C-alpha atoms as one frame of an Amber mdcrd trajectory, in Angstrom:
protein
 -64.308-119.382-132.877 -66.493-116.599-134.240 -66.348-112.955-133.349 -69.312
-110.596-133.122 -69.541-108.019-135.893 -68.927-104.359-135.132 -68.129-101.201
-137.027 -67.086 -97.932-135.465 -69.258 -94.848-135.156 -68.712 -91.793-137.332
 -67.151 -90.070-134.312 -64.553 -92.815-134.095 -63.795 -92.588-137.812 -63.464
 -88.800-137.616 -61.134 -89.198-134.644 -59.028 -91.730-136.516 -58.743 -89.435
-139.533 -57.694 -86.509-137.378 -54.956 -88.511-135.725 -53.554 -89.880-138.987
 -53.834 -87.140-141.575 -52.445 -83.640-142.040 -54.092 -80.794-140.173 -55.170
 -78.102-142.657 -56.927 -75.365-140.678 -57.396 -73.918-137.188 -60.681 -75.717
-136.509 -59.227 -79.068-137.473 -56.129 -78.347-135.415 -58.254 -77.673-132.345
 -60.139 -80.929-132.857 -56.896 -82.810-133.382 -55.393 -81.391-130.180 -58.532
 -82.257-128.226 -58.480 -85.885-129.328 -54.722 -86.139-128.891 -55.043 -84.838
-125.344 -57.720 -87.425-124.556 -55.485 -90.237-125.751 -52.203 -88.910-124.337
 -53.782 -88.316-120.925 -54.215 -92.068-120.532 -57.435 -91.618-118.578 -59.811
 -92.532-121.361 -57.707 -95.178-123.104 -58.747 -98.622-121.990 -56.123-101.372
-122.197 -53.351 -98.838-122.889 -50.781-101.067-121.169 -51.916-104.067-123.213
 -51.881-102.070-126.447 -48.340-100.836-125.806 -47.283-104.381-124.936 -48.638
-105.751-128.198 -46.963-102.954-130.147 -43.622-103.749-128.512 -43.986-107.472
-129.213 -45.289-107.393-132.777 -44.277-103.950-134.082 -47.445-103.436-136.103
 -48.077-100.177-137.947 -48.557 -96.740-136.397 -51.964 -96.572-138.088 -53.243
 -99.724-136.440 -51.688 -98.680-133.112 -53.630 -95.401-133.220 -56.754 -97.262
-134.237 -56.485 -99.446-131.127 -56.021 -96.388-128.928 -58.984 -94.574-130.443
 -61.294 -97.575-130.512 -60.560 -98.480-126.898 -62.434 -95.407-125.665 -65.125
 -95.104-128.333 -68.507 -96.813-128.200 -68.881 -99.607-130.713 -71.939-100.044
-132.890 -73.405-103.240-134.242 -73.809-103.641-137.986 -75.099-106.271-140.378
 -71.661-106.384-141.986 -69.475-109.428-141.470 -66.296-107.477-140.662 -65.296
-107.568-136.997 -62.244-106.769-134.859 -60.718-108.781-132.053 -60.553-106.964
-128.727 -58.923-107.495-125.346 -61.998-109.260-123.985 -62.367-113.045-123.942
 -65.739-114.799-123.927 -66.887-118.403-124.271 -67.052-117.994-128.049 -64.503
-115.294-128.876 -60.736-115.270-128.358 -59.021-112.053-127.295 -56.633-110.318
-129.660 -53.703-111.552-127.558 -54.879-115.175-127.733 -55.504-114.986-131.478
 -51.920-113.965-132.120 -50.264-116.180-129.527 -51.968-119.195-131.107 -51.319
-118.154-134.722 -48.741-120.048-136.778 -48.184-116.797-138.682 -47.313-114.631
-135.654 -43.786-113.881-136.928 -45.154-112.509-140.178 -48.753-111.359-139.683
 -50.673-109.746-136.832 -54.286-110.947-136.744 -56.653-108.010-136.198 -60.120
-109.265-137.046 -62.464-111.372-139.098 -63.607-110.707-142.655 -66.241-113.409
-142.573 -66.930-116.739-140.886 -63.922-118.491-142.413 -61.562-115.616-143.213
 -59.295-113.671-140.864 -57.901-110.163-141.367 -54.230-109.531-140.646 -51.502
-106.928-141.062 -48.100-107.794-142.531 -45.326-107.267-139.982 -42.304-107.540
-142.274 -41.268-107.238-145.892 -41.547-104.650-148.618 -45.308-104.419-148.054
 -45.100-104.149-144.256 -48.397-102.709-142.992 -50.493-104.167-145.804 -53.810
-105.755-144.861 -54.281-109.388-145.858 -56.990-112.032-145.735 -56.255-115.526
-144.400 -58.411-118.461-145.480 -58.809-120.538-142.311 -60.200-123.511-144.221
 -56.824-123.943-145.902 -54.837-124.345-142.677 -57.268-125.225-139.876 -55.543
-128.585-139.270 -52.001-127.266-139.759 -49.689-126.820-136.765 -46.794-124.914
-138.338 -45.724-122.922-141.377 -43.341-125.730-142.313 -46.213-128.208-142.370
 -48.276-125.802-144.481 -45.533-125.585-147.106 -44.837-129.331-147.244 -47.362
-130.035-149.986 -45.878-127.445-152.350 -42.988-127.707-154.788 -41.095-124.983
-152.935 -37.625-125.501-151.457 -38.826-125.434-147.837 -35.419-125.841-146.214
 -34.090-122.823-148.102 -37.227-120.691-147.671 -37.468-121.179-143.910 -33.945
-119.794-143.412 -35.264-116.270-143.929 -38.496-114.658-142.691 -38.913-112.494
-145.802 -38.598-115.529-148.066 -41.057-117.403-145.878 -43.613-114.599-146.074
 -43.162-114.352-149.838 -43.922-118.061-150.091 -46.981-117.718-147.856 -48.321
-114.950-150.101 -47.833-116.994-153.257 -50.731-118.403-155.266 -49.168-121.852
-154.953 -49.828-121.880-151.215 -53.211-120.212-151.663 -53.837-119.226-148.046
 -53.110-115.492-147.808 -54.027-112.660-150.170 -53.394-108.915-150.009 -56.555
-106.830-149.602 -55.175-103.284-149.136 -51.690-101.861-148.794 -52.180 -99.951
-145.530 -54.543 -99.924-142.566 -55.805 -96.449-143.503 -56.577 -97.676-147.026
 -58.414-100.677-145.581 -60.359 -98.504-143.132 -61.464 -96.060-145.835 -62.143
 -98.628-148.565 -63.830-101.350-146.531 -65.408 -99.769-143.446 -66.405 -96.181
-144.131 -69.235 -97.264-146.422 -70.886 -99.250-143.633 -73.248 -96.496-142.548
 -76.298 -98.470-141.461 -75.498 -98.685-137.764 -77.702 -99.805-134.935 -77.167
-100.171-131.201
């Protein structure tokens, strides 16, 4: 199923930066406190209960958690870019973020956050030395696969040994031999700055 393509307004990006980075002067501090109050008040944060529930279940990064909180109360803008994010809304053609992760064979290792293009998903690593890194998942390589074990069957890897440990399993999934998942950026902030900030041609 395809997701519509959105990128966040400059206001949303500025908000996200304020919440995640060091405050350096009085003006910035005031802005930071204003945005923090809006989020902490709970009034303006849509799906706050759902966001907290997902965080408890999957333990994704603080950066992505804050992004969900900020984006839930900020207007979204359409863009010609292919990058999109899954939300808490389900339509006839788009799964919600909960459904995407409940149905994912990688849910123990990767939290699916969006779509890079028509056949590629965006996810965040949940475990391992690179926990929090942003990865791309090639759907064409596993669209007919029902489990991680089945995905690894056609490799020369020692599946029985690998599946005994989640870290070993994730390492195998990230290997070139499997060829399904690749690291794009090593944090959500890095991904946001490197891949989304340049998308300035926004339209309603």
